[in-house]
KOLTOR-279042 format. One record per residue (C-alpha): residue in one letter; y, x, z. Coordinates in steps of 0.2 Angstrom, whole numbers, plus 5000, padded with zeros to 4 digits. Each point is the difference from the previous one (the first is absolute). Last residue first. Example, Ala and Ser with C-alpha at 12.3 -4.5 7.8 and 13.67 -1.06 7.14 Angstrom:
BEGIN
S499550685036 A498349945003 
//
This chain:
BEGIN
F488949724845 F501149875007 S499049995017 K500350185002 I501949975001 K499849885014 D498950125010 R501350144998 F501449885006 S499049965015 V499349825004 H500149955018 N499349835005 S498350075006 S501050105012 T499750175008 E501150095012 N498850015015 P500649835006 I501349924987 D501449895007 F501250125008 F499850134987 L500950165004 V500750114986 M500550184997 L500850104986 H500150185004 H501650084995 D500250174993 Y501450125004 F501050124988 C501050145006 D501650064990 D501349915010 I499049855006 R499049924987 L499049855004 A498549924991 R499350164994 P498349934998 E499749825004 T498449995010 G498849865000 Y499049875011 I500350085017 K499349885013 F501049915014 G499049945015 H501250045015 R499350175003 E500250044982 Y501949965001 L500150125015 R499050134991 V501150004985 A501550015011 S499350155009 E499550084984 N501750004992 S499450114985 S499649844990 V501849935001 V499749825004 T500049844990 L499649835007 H499149844996 L499649845010 Q498749874995 L499749825002 V501849965005 H500949895013 N499049995016 K499350174997 A501850075000 D500449955018 S498550085008 L500250154988 V501850025005 R499650005019 K498550114999 M500950134989 L501550015012 E498850035014 G499150144990 G501750084996 I500550005018 G498450085006 R500950145009 R499750144987 Q501849984994 S501549955011 E501050164997 K499949994981 R500549825000 V498749894993 N500049944982 M499049874990 G501249954986 F498949894989 L498549895000 V499849904984 G499349824999 R498849924988 H499449824998 G501749964991 E499550114986 K499649874986 S501449885006 S501350145000 D500850045017 L499150155007 I500049985019 F501050125011 F499650125014 G500950115012 V499850145012 S501150075014 G500050125014 I501050075014 M501449885001 E501050025016 Q500349855011 D499050085014 L498550044989 F500049894984 A498749994986 G500849914985 Y499149884988 I500749964983 R499449844991 N500950004984 R501549914991 T501149995016 I499850185005 W500250064982 D501649894998 K500850075016 F499750184993 Q500749954983 Q501549925009 D500350175009 T500150084983 V498750134994 K500950154993 L499550115015 E498249964996 E500250084983 D500750165007 M498650005013 S498749994986 I499049844997 S498150004998 F499950035019 A498650085011 M500350174991 P501750015008 F499350005018 D501350055013 L501649964989 L499249844994 C499549965017 Q501750025007 H500849894986 R498749875002 F500449985019 D501849994996 K499749864987 W498849915012 I501350005014 K501449954988 W498949864992 D499549925017 D501149854999 E499049954984 C498549975011 L498650135003 V498349945005 R499550065017 I499050145008 N500450045019 M499650165008 
//
């Protein structure tokens, strides 16, 4: 298996991969297949060039991908967002997700202080994967997705690269800030 950063020329391979994963795992996407099919080829190319997207390949076939981007405002530039962790159905349970995580985290920690993600709370294997790599759940967004008539919650997860044991003397919570006014 080879893991590499995708380039603009990989857009078609990544597009086809995403479409198959969306068919196999619709809960893993916030976009529907109808919406995905409206995404232009140029938009796929733009996604690849604006973000760091990693592809896992076996014999030239993409079997997994994950990406991350850095928030671009001056007050949020210390934060990154992990997105699009997918492994083909037939390639799961072989450690591919873990290898993709190692690769993206190794890169992300050189660019951001913390990495955020959302995951459907009922996707226990994905939650465990993220927890094995140091992510912690810090909240749950109820009814984040609606697919047909079913609602799905999202766990909000974060990994701090600069704070051992998730504590920081420089961190002031909103709740603590409000208490100081009263």
